[in-house]
C-alpha atoms as a printed R data frame, in Angstrom:
    type eleno elety resid chain resno       x      y       z
1   ATOM     1    CA   MET     A     1   0.002 -0.037  -0.019
2   ATOM     2    CA   LYS     A     2   2.876  2.387   0.985
3   ATOM     3    CA   SER     A     3   4.782  1.731  -2.058
4   ATOM     4    CA   LYS     A     4   1.423  2.422  -4.316
5   ATOM     5    CA   ILE     A     5   0.867  5.816  -2.494
6   ATOM     6    CA   SER     A     6   4.593  6.811  -3.356
7   ATOM     7    CA   LEU     A     7   4.118  5.641  -6.890
8   ATOM     8    CA   ILE     A     8   1.293  7.996  -7.043
9   ATOM     9    CA   ALA     A     9   3.000 10.855  -5.290
10  ATOM    10    CA   PHE     A    10   5.914 10.337  -7.897
11  ATOM    11    CA   PHE     A    11   3.394 10.787 -10.815
12  ATOM    12    CA   ILE     A    12   2.115 13.805  -9.395
13  ATOM    13    CA   LEU     A    13   5.209 15.348  -8.794
14  ATOM    14    CA   ILE     A    14   6.537 14.559 -12.372
15  ATOM    15    CA   THR     A    15   3.097 16.091 -13.620
16  ATOM    16    CA   SER     A    16   3.568 19.051 -11.924
17  ATOM    17    CA   CYS     A    17   7.166 19.812 -12.826
18  ATOM    18    CA   SER     A    18   6.224 19.514 -16.559
19  ATOM    19    CA   ILE     A    19   3.830 22.315 -16.314
20  ATOM    20    CA   GLN     A    20   5.801 25.530 -17.143
21  ATOM    21    CA   TYR     A    21   4.087 28.828 -16.382
22  ATOM    22    CA   LYS     A    22   5.489 31.902 -18.125
23  ATOM    23    CA   THR     A    23   5.877 35.538 -17.701
24  ATOM    24    CA   SER     A    24   3.267 38.254 -18.775
25  ATOM    25    CA   GLU     A    25   5.669 38.700 -21.965
26  ATOM    26    CA   SER     A    26   6.100 35.103 -22.924
27  ATOM    27    CA   PHE     A    27   2.614 33.120 -21.930
28  ATOM    28    CA   LYS     A    28   0.737 32.673 -25.406
29  ATOM    29    CA   MET     A    29  -2.731 33.197 -26.464
30  ATOM    30    CA   ASN     A    30  -4.250 30.527 -29.161
31  ATOM    31    CA   PHE     A    31  -6.880 31.444 -31.059
32  ATOM    32    CA   ASN     A    32  -6.860 28.671 -33.500
33  ATOM    33    CA   ASP     A    33  -9.711 26.765 -32.456
34  ATOM    34    CA   VAL     A    34 -12.122 29.924 -33.093
35  ATOM    35    CA   ASP     A    35 -10.920 30.228 -36.476
36  ATOM    36    CA   ASN     A    36 -10.979 26.617 -37.295
37  ATOM    37    CA   PHE     A    37 -14.556 26.502 -35.581
38  ATOM    38    CA   TRP     A    38 -16.449 29.020 -38.170
39  ATOM    39    CA   LYS     A    39 -14.586 27.231 -41.117
40  ATOM    40    CA   VAL     A    40 -16.276 23.853 -39.764
41  ATOM    41    CA   TYR     A    41 -19.651 25.598 -38.888
42  ATOM    42    CA   ASP     A    42 -19.934 27.147 -42.433
43  ATOM    43    CA   LYS     A    43 -19.402 23.762 -44.107
44  ATOM    44    CA   THR     A    44 -21.642 21.736 -41.624
45  ATOM    45    CA   ASN     A    45 -24.484 24.282 -42.719
46  ATOM    46    CA   LEU     A    46 -24.157 23.299 -46.311
47  ATOM    47    CA   GLU     A    47 -24.811 19.782 -45.179
48  ATOM    48    CA   ASN     A    48 -28.564 18.685 -44.517
49  ATOM    49    CA   SER     A    49 -27.397 14.903 -43.427
50  ATOM    50    CA   ASP     A    50 -26.268 14.649 -39.698
51  ATOM    51    CA   ASP     A    51 -24.125 11.964 -40.604
52  ATOM    52    CA   GLU     A    52 -22.124 14.255 -43.197
53  ATOM    53    CA   ARG     A    53 -22.104 16.958 -40.349
54  ATOM    54    CA   ILE     A    54 -20.788 14.786 -37.738
55  ATOM    55    CA   LYS     A    55 -17.949 13.513 -39.933
56  ATOM    56    CA   ILE     A    56 -16.981 16.989 -40.712
57  ATOM    57    CA   ILE     A    57 -16.956 17.532 -36.998
58  ATOM    58    CA   GLU     A    58 -14.879 14.964 -35.843
59  ATOM    59    CA   GLU     A    59 -12.450 15.146 -38.872
60  ATOM    60    CA   GLU     A    60 -11.704 19.127 -39.185
61  ATOM    61    CA   TYR     A    61 -12.711 20.406 -35.601
62  ATOM    62    CA   PHE     A    62 -12.190 17.655 -32.949
63  ATOM    63    CA   GLY     A    63  -9.454 16.038 -35.210
64  ATOM    64    CA   GLN     A    64  -7.562 19.534 -35.490
65  ATOM    65    CA   ALA     A    65  -8.225 20.449 -31.915
66  ATOM    66    CA   SER     A    66  -5.540 22.321 -29.944
67  ATOM    67    CA   ASN     A    67  -4.142 20.950 -26.675
68  ATOM    68    CA   GLY     A    68  -6.601 23.232 -24.720
69  ATOM    69    CA   LEU     A    69  -9.721 22.045 -26.872
70  ATOM    70    CA   LYS     A    70  -8.160 18.400 -26.633
71  ATOM    71    CA   ILE     A    71  -8.698 18.632 -22.844
72  ATOM    72    CA   LEU     A    72 -11.986 20.045 -22.779
73  ATOM    73    CA   ILE     A    73 -13.262 17.362 -25.040
74  ATOM    74    CA   LYS     A    74 -11.907 14.701 -22.388
75  ATOM    75    CA   LEU     A    75 -12.914 16.594 -19.883
76  ATOM    76    CA   ASP     A    76 -16.702 17.309 -20.560
77  ATOM    77    CA   LYS     A    77 -16.846 13.988 -22.587
78  ATOM    78    CA   LEU     A    78 -17.883 15.993 -26.022
79  ATOM    79    CA   THR     A    79 -18.614 14.107 -28.906
80  ATOM    80    CA   PRO     A    80 -19.016 15.020 -32.719
81  ATOM    81    CA   SER     A    81 -22.545 14.199 -32.502
82  ATOM    82    CA   SER     A    82 -23.595 16.226 -29.140
83  ATOM    83    CA   PHE     A    83 -21.517 19.362 -30.790
84  ATOM    84    CA   ASN     A    84 -23.520 18.887 -34.143
85  ATOM    85    CA   ASN     A    85 -26.754 19.275 -32.149
86  ATOM    86    CA   PHE     A    86 -25.257 22.124 -30.206
87  ATOM    87    CA   ILE     A    87 -24.431 24.075 -33.059
88  ATOM    88    CA   LYS     A    88 -27.766 23.678 -34.749
89  ATOM    89    CA   ASP     A    89 -28.954 27.107 -32.926
90  ATOM    90    CA   THR     A    90 -27.788 29.126 -35.978
91  ATOM    91    CA   LEU     A    91 -29.408 32.025 -34.691
92  ATOM    92    CA   PHE     A    92 -27.053 32.153 -31.637
93  ATOM    93    CA   PHE     A    93 -24.060 31.272 -33.403
94  ATOM    94    CA   ASN     A    94 -24.650 33.904 -36.401
95  ATOM    95    CA   SER     A    95 -25.447 36.464 -33.828
96  ATOM    96    CA   ILE     A    96 -22.164 36.047 -31.795
97  ATOM    97    CA   ARG     A    97 -19.926 35.353 -34.640
98  ATOM    98    CA   GLU     A    98 -18.253 38.818 -35.152
99  ATOM    99    CA   THR     A    99 -17.858 39.125 -31.250
100 ATOM   100    CA   THR     A   100 -15.916 35.799 -31.223
101 ATOM   101    CA   LEU     A   101 -13.339 36.899 -33.791
102 ATOM   102    CA   LYS     A   102 -13.204 40.248 -32.063
103 ATOM   103    CA   ILE     A   103 -11.096 38.624 -29.106
104 ATOM   104    CA   LYS     A   104  -7.979 38.148 -31.173
105 ATOM   105    CA   GLU     A   105  -8.009 42.115 -31.926
106 ATOM   106    CA   ASP     A   106  -8.170 42.578 -27.975
107 ATOM   107    CA   SER     A   107  -4.883 40.350 -27.011
108 ATOM   108    CA   SER     A   108  -2.867 43.327 -26.398
109 ATOM   109    CA   LYS     A   109  -5.378 44.475 -23.689
110 ATOM   110    CA   ILE     A   110  -5.462 40.938 -21.969
111 ATOM   111    CA   ARG     A   111  -1.571 41.004 -21.780
112 ATOM   112    CA   ASN     A   112  -1.745 44.658 -20.435
113 ATOM   113    CA   HIS     A   113  -3.849 43.599 -17.697
114 ATOM   114    CA   ILE     A   114  -1.901 40.529 -17.044
115 ATOM   115    CA   LYS     A   115   1.265 42.554 -16.758
116 ATOM   116    CA   SER     A   116  -0.618 44.890 -14.113
117 ATOM   117    CA   VAL     A   117  -0.932 41.506 -12.080
118 ATOM   118    CA   GLU     A   118   2.698 41.063 -12.415
119 ATOM   119    CA   LYS     A   119   3.390 44.705 -11.369
120 ATOM   120    CA   LEU     A   120   1.210 43.840  -8.493
121 ATOM   121    CA   TYR     A   121   2.958 40.560  -7.330
122 ATOM   122    CA   PRO     A   122   6.308 40.231  -9.509
123 ATOM   123    CA   LYS     A   123   6.531 36.580  -8.559
124 ATOM   124    CA   ALA     A   124   3.479 36.010 -10.710
125 ATOM   125    CA   ARG     A   125   3.714 33.180 -13.648
126 ATOM   126    CA   PHE     A   126   0.990 32.528 -15.914
127 ATOM   127    CA   SER     A   127  -0.253 29.857 -18.302
128 ATOM   128    CA   ASP     A   128  -0.982 29.864 -21.931
129 ATOM   129    CA   VAL     A   129  -4.705 30.792 -22.893
130 ATOM   130    CA   TYR     A   130  -6.412 28.541 -25.230
131 ATOM   131    CA   PHE     A   131  -9.830 30.240 -26.644
132 ATOM   132    CA   VAL     A   132 -12.123 27.413 -27.980
133 ATOM   133    CA   ILE     A   133 -15.855 26.794 -28.955
134 ATOM   134    CA   GLY     A   134 -17.261 24.324 -26.319
135 ATOM   135    CA   GLN     A   135 -20.546 23.270 -25.406
136 ATOM   136    CA   ASN     A   136 -21.263 25.626 -22.468
137 ATOM   137    CA   PHE     A   137 -19.918 23.616 -19.437
138 ATOM   138    CA   HIS     A   138 -17.369 26.434 -18.584
139 ATOM   139    CA   GLY     A   139 -16.765 29.681 -18.951
140 ATOM   140    CA   GLY     A   140 -13.412 29.425 -18.013
141 ATOM   141    CA   THR     A   141 -11.212 26.805 -16.486
142 ATOM   142    CA   VAL     A   142  -7.646 25.790 -15.801
143 ATOM   143    CA   ARG     A   143  -6.747 22.327 -16.327
144 ATOM   144    CA   ASN     A   144  -3.238 20.420 -16.795
145 ATOM   145    CA   GLY     A   145  -1.457 23.998 -16.497
146 ATOM   146    CA   LYS     A   146  -3.461 25.313 -19.244
147 ATOM   147    CA   MET     A   147  -6.313 27.977 -19.215
148 ATOM   148    CA   ILE     A   148  -9.238 27.286 -21.399
149 ATOM   149    CA   ILE     A   149 -11.705 29.827 -22.399
150 ATOM   150    CA   GLU     A   150 -15.073 29.100 -23.945
151 ATOM   151    CA   VAL     A   151 -15.500 32.172 -25.965
152 ATOM   152    CA   GLN     A   152 -19.206 31.541 -27.095
153 ATOM   153    CA   LYS     A   153 -20.356 31.696 -23.396
154 ATOM   154    CA   ASN     A   154 -18.413 35.072 -22.977
155 ATOM   155    CA   ALA     A   155 -19.595 36.740 -26.181
156 ATOM   156    CA   LYS     A   156 -23.231 38.439 -25.126
157 ATOM   157    CA   THR     A   157 -24.031 41.653 -26.817
158 ATOM   158    CA   GLU     A   158 -27.118 43.618 -27.514
159 ATOM   159    CA   LYS     A   159 -27.087 41.735 -30.949
160 ATOM   160    CA   THR     A   160 -27.147 38.143 -29.159
161 ATOM   161    CA   LYS     A   161 -30.137 35.928 -30.053
162 ATOM   162    CA   SER     A   162 -30.852 32.260 -29.396
163 ATOM   163    CA   GLU     A   163 -33.603 30.067 -29.989
164 ATOM   164    CA   ILE     A   164 -32.405 26.710 -28.565
165 ATOM   165    CA   ILE     A   165 -29.473 27.082 -26.450
166 ATOM   166    CA   TYR     A   166 -30.585 30.267 -24.575
167 ATOM   167    CA   ASN     A   167 -34.156 30.153 -25.252
168 ATOM   168    CA   ASN     A   168 -35.123 31.049 -21.635
169 ATOM   169    CA   GLY     A   169 -32.851 33.819 -21.413
170 ATOM   170    CA   PHE     A   170 -29.084 34.658 -21.096
171 ATOM   171    CA   LYS     A   171 -28.390 33.640 -17.617
172 ATOM   172    CA   GLY     A   172 -24.992 32.241 -17.211
173 ATOM   173    CA   MET     A   173 -23.882 33.763 -20.021
174 ATOM   174    CA   ASN     A   174 -21.036 36.588 -19.870
175 ATOM   175    CA   ASP     A   175 -21.153 39.634 -21.847
176 ATOM   176    CA   TYR     A   176 -18.004 40.140 -23.880
177 ATOM   177    CA   ASN     A   177 -16.562 43.188 -21.869
178 ATOM   178    CA   SER     A   178 -16.324 40.707 -18.966
179 ATOM   179    CA   LEU     A   179 -14.044 38.417 -21.033
180 ATOM   180    CA   ILE     A   180 -10.690 40.123 -19.479
181 ATOM   181    CA   PRO     A   181 -11.924 39.989 -15.807
182 ATOM   182    CA   LEU     A   182 -12.724 36.220 -16.411
183 ATOM   183    CA   VAL     A   183  -9.145 35.654 -17.902
184 ATOM   184    CA   ILE     A   184  -7.360 37.364 -14.816
185 ATOM   185    CA   HIS     A   185  -9.871 35.338 -12.450
186 ATOM   186    CA   GLU     A   186  -8.526 32.353 -13.906
187 ATOM   187    CA   GLN     A   187  -4.778 33.224 -13.911
188 ATOM   188    CA   ILE     A   188  -5.094 34.263 -10.158
189 ATOM   189    CA   HIS     A   189  -6.001 30.655  -9.539
190 ATOM   190    CA   ILE     A   190  -2.767 29.567 -11.060
191 ATOM   191    CA   LEU     A   191  -1.005 31.870  -8.504
192 ATOM   192    CA   GLN     A   192  -2.991 30.602  -5.720
193 ATOM   193    CA   LYS     A   193  -1.569 27.853  -3.136
194 ATOM   194    CA   LYS     A   194  -4.090 25.060  -3.160
195 ATOM   195    CA   GLY     A   195  -5.980 24.619   0.036
196 ATOM   196    CA   ASN     A   196  -8.649 22.165   0.767
197 ATOM   197    CA   SER     A   197 -11.175 23.094  -2.130
198 ATOM   198    CA   ASN     A   198 -13.817 20.631  -0.417
199 ATOM   199    CA   GLU     A   199 -14.329 22.794   2.568
200 ATOM   200    CA   LEU     A   200 -16.634 25.648   2.313
201 ATOM   201    CA   LEU     A   201 -14.075 28.240   3.636
202 ATOM   202    CA   SER     A   202 -11.253 27.239   1.767
203 ATOM   203    CA   ALA     A   203 -13.694 27.240  -1.471
204 ATOM   204    CA   ALA     A   204 -14.942 30.614  -0.737
205 ATOM   205    CA   ILE     A   205 -11.389 31.841  -0.026
206 ATOM   206    CA   SER     A   206 -10.078 30.505  -3.244
207 ATOM   207    CA   GLU     A   207 -13.162 31.918  -5.548
208 ATOM   208    CA   GLY     A   208 -13.436 35.234  -3.576
209 ATOM   209    CA   GLY     A   209  -9.736 35.926  -3.511
210 ATOM   210    CA   ALA     A   210  -9.474 35.257  -7.246
211 ATOM   211    CA   ASP     A   211 -12.496 37.800  -7.518
212 ATOM   212    CA   PHE     A   212 -10.635 40.212  -5.166
213 ATOM   213    CA   VAL     A   213  -7.159 40.316  -7.095
214 ATOM   214    CA   MET     A   214  -9.066 40.641 -10.449
215 ATOM   215    CA   PHE     A   215 -11.190 43.667  -9.234
216 ATOM   216    CA   LEU     A   216  -7.780 45.171  -8.083
217 ATOM   217    CA   VAL     A   217  -6.565 44.910 -11.304
218 ATOM   218    CA   THR     A   218  -9.635 45.597 -13.724
219 ATOM   219    CA   ASN     A   219 -11.935 47.588 -11.332
220 ATOM   220    CA   GLN     A   220 -14.806 45.130 -12.998
221 ATOM   221    CA   PHE     A   221 -16.997 42.233 -12.161
222 ATOM   222    CA   PRO     A   222 -18.059 39.785 -15.049
223 ATOM   223    CA   SER     A   223 -21.554 40.536 -15.707
224 ATOM   224    CA   PHE     A   224 -22.942 37.061 -14.593
225 ATOM   225    CA   ILE     A   225 -21.768 37.675 -11.174
226 ATOM   226    CA   ARG     A   226 -22.612 41.417 -10.664
227 ATOM   227    CA   THR     A   227 -26.191 40.976  -9.222
228 ATOM   228    CA   THR     A   228 -24.706 38.519  -6.721
229 ATOM   229    CA   TYR     A   229 -22.136 41.299  -5.451
230 ATOM   230    CA   GLU     A   230 -24.990 43.713  -5.520
231 ATOM   231    CA   TYR     A   231 -27.352 41.315  -3.287
232 ATOM   232    CA   GLY     A   232 -24.255 40.580  -1.135
233 ATOM   233    CA   GLU     A   233 -23.918 44.127  -0.331
234 ATOM   234    CA   LYS     A   234 -27.262 44.752   0.631
235 ATOM   235    CA   ASN     A   235 -27.272 41.316   2.690
236 ATOM   236    CA   GLU     A   236 -23.760 40.822   3.944
237 ATOM   237    CA   PHE     A   237 -24.276 40.250   7.709
238 ATOM   238    CA   LYS     A   238 -27.511 37.909   7.026
239 ATOM   239    CA   LEU     A   239 -25.270 35.917   4.424
240 ATOM   240    CA   TRP     A   240 -22.302 35.462   6.858
241 ATOM   241    CA   LYS     A   241 -24.651 34.480   9.773
242 ATOM   242    CA   LYS     A   242 -25.833 31.642   7.126
243 ATOM   243    CA   PHE     A   243 -22.432 30.943   6.009
244 ATOM   244    CA   GLN     A   244 -21.153 30.437   9.517
245 ATOM   245    CA   GLN     A   245 -23.852 28.065  10.040
246 ATOM   246    CA   ASP     A   246 -23.055 26.093   6.894
247 ATOM   247    CA   LEU     A   247 -19.405 25.580   8.210
248 ATOM   248    CA   GLU     A   248 -20.646 22.998  10.421
249 ATOM   249    CA   LYS     A   249 -22.275 20.903   7.787
250 ATOM   250    CA   ASP     A   250 -21.030 18.582   5.166
251 ATOM   251    CA   TYR     A   251 -19.753 20.348   2.586
252 ATOM   252    CA   ASN     A   252 -21.222 18.137  -0.174
253 ATOM   253    CA   SER     A   253 -24.445 18.918   1.065
254 ATOM   254    CA   ILE     A   254 -24.354 22.718   0.917
255 ATOM   255    CA   ARG     A   255 -22.166 23.220  -1.918
256 ATOM   256    CA   LYS     A   256 -24.842 23.987  -4.448
257 ATOM   257    CA   ASP     A   257 -26.011 26.661  -1.681
258 ATOM   258    CA   TRP     A   258 -23.050 28.825  -2.478
259 ATOM   259    CA   PHE     A   259 -21.144 27.747  -5.611
260 ATOM   260    CA   TYR     A   260 -21.794 26.792  -9.183
261 ATOM   261    CA   ASN     A   261 -25.599 27.073  -8.964
262 ATOM   262    CA   TYR     A   262 -26.671 29.084 -12.066
263 ATOM   263    CA   ARG     A   263 -29.479 26.870 -12.937
264 ATOM   264    CA   ARG     A   264 -31.487 27.815  -9.422
265 ATOM   265    CA   LYS     A   265 -34.038 30.399  -9.389
266 ATOM   266    CA   ASP     A   266 -34.467 30.537  -5.601
267 ATOM   267    CA   ILE     A   267 -31.105 32.221  -4.841
268 ATOM   268    CA   HIS     A   268 -28.345 34.509  -6.188
269 ATOM   269    CA   PRO     A   269 -25.529 32.370  -7.822
270 ATOM   270    CA   ASP     A   270 -21.985 31.898  -6.377
271 ATOM   271    CA   LEU     A   271 -22.533 33.738  -3.091
272 ATOM   272    CA   GLY     A   272 -19.524 32.066  -1.878
273 ATOM   273    CA   TYR     A   273 -17.265 34.050  -4.193
274 ATOM   274    CA   PHE     A   274 -18.764 37.077  -2.383
275 ATOM   275    CA   ILE     A   275 -18.105 35.975   1.164
276 ATOM   276    CA   GLY     A   276 -14.689 35.220   0.208
277 ATOM   277    CA   PHE     A   277 -14.287 38.101  -1.409
278 ATOM   278    CA   LYS     A   278 -15.190 40.168   1.501
279 ATOM   279    CA   ILE     A   279 -12.932 38.147   3.853
280 ATOM   280    CA   CYS     A   280  -9.774 39.106   1.537
281 ATOM   281    CA   GLU     A   281 -10.821 42.668   1.099
282 ATOM   282    CA   LYS     A   282 -10.921 43.133   5.000
283 ATOM   283    CA   PHE     A   283  -7.625 41.762   5.358
284 ATOM   284    CA   TYR     A   284  -5.949 43.400   2.834
285 ATOM   285    CA   ASN     A   285  -7.585 46.949   3.582
286 ATOM   286    CA   GLU     A   286  -6.443 46.436   6.961
287 ATOM   287    CA   SER     A   287  -3.020 45.497   6.124
288 ATOM   288    CA   THR     A   288  -0.414 48.463   5.942
289 ATOM   289    CA   ASN     A   289   1.903 46.644   3.583
290 ATOM   290    CA   LYS     A   290  -0.323 45.681   0.601
291 ATOM   291    CA   LYS     A   291   2.726 43.794  -1.161
292 ATOM   292    CA   GLU     A   292   2.990 41.518   1.886
293 ATOM   293    CA   ALA     A   293  -0.743 41.254   2.063
294 ATOM   294    CA   LEU     A   294  -0.989 40.225  -1.391
295 ATOM   295    CA   GLU     A   295   1.780 37.856  -1.233
296 ATOM   296    CA   PHE     A   296  -0.054 36.311   1.874
297 ATOM   297    CA   LEU     A   297  -3.527 36.039   0.530
298 ATOM   298    CA   LEU     A   298  -2.160 34.348  -2.876
299 ATOM   299    CA   ASN     A   299   0.119 31.702  -0.613
300 ATOM   300    CA   ILE     A   300  -2.290 30.965   2.351
301 ATOM   301    CA   ALA     A   301  -3.341 27.366   2.373
302 ATOM   302    CA   ASN     A   302  -4.792 27.667   5.907
303 ATOM   303    CA   SER     A   303  -8.116 29.500   5.119
304 ATOM   304    CA   LYS     A   304  -9.058 29.579   8.815
305 ATOM   305    CA   GLU     A   305  -5.773 31.599   9.619
306 ATOM   306    CA   LEU     A   306  -7.044 33.972   7.064
307 ATOM   307    CA   LEU     A   307 -10.204 34.598   8.459
308 ATOM   308    CA   GLU     A   308  -8.718 34.897  12.013
309 ATOM   309    CA   LYS     A   309  -6.203 37.660  10.621
310 ATOM   310    CA   SER     A   310  -8.949 39.508   8.810
311 ATOM   311    CA   LYS     A   311 -11.171 39.837  11.715
312 ATOM   312    CA   TYR     A   312 -14.253 39.600   9.200
313 ATOM   313    CA   ASN     A   313 -17.555 39.715  10.953
314 ATOM   314    CA   GLY     A   314 -19.826 40.131   8.151
315 ATOM   315    CA   GLY     A   315 -19.494 43.886   7.815
316 ATOM   316    CA   LYS     A   316 -19.866 44.891  11.485
């Protein structure tokens, strides 16, 4: 048993050593999957046969996937057949096409904001970013040292329309102006020392901490979570009391009360982000040495220690 554990630890070490993060100047942004998607999209729309459409997707989109898209295909168990059905919402895809192609033009803005993170925290290193078209399972995620952004989920404008995918409104879809804050949020996760993500306080510190540094750099929240923060500011102490009660409960039983719950209609989504943000904000604002405070926030593995140092008490 001991040798088996050691072997697992060895493979984890080898994997972590193979991931090479980069400076703000050297990290790369990959747009190939977006360009390739539109070629495939146009080609499939000329076909009436699902079999032919699926074959095109399999050979020319999945078959030519970047490393980032390959990870997403495996992670989300995407298939050419399910993807074929997903892109049949031509009203939606035609309405976001121009916006998804604009992202490449804004790459310098993204890099400048990454440089701002590096200026705040000179030790910062960053992952390459892969912009892809997925199936709406993620706005953005970091896997195997690679950041993957699903651009179709971050492309809402006043021109966006849908008859299938978002037939009940655009809840959970980011507007295009939120793309840069999202990229920064995900890059901050790379800098954070990993705590116990299966524990309510640690999860709140992780997500809220990423939002806090993101806000320091961009002065902006992604559109899908703005109403959560607005609600949180008006109900901070009440939320904090509920959060304290839930700290004593099994995390899996209350996880969807605080995180990743966009489909629920009875509560605002991701209120755990708000609580974590306020804890980090209180600690940072009360610290005289801001650089040391930021380093502490990014490297803390013991979330209880941060809570104690912050003296946060629900805004009171």
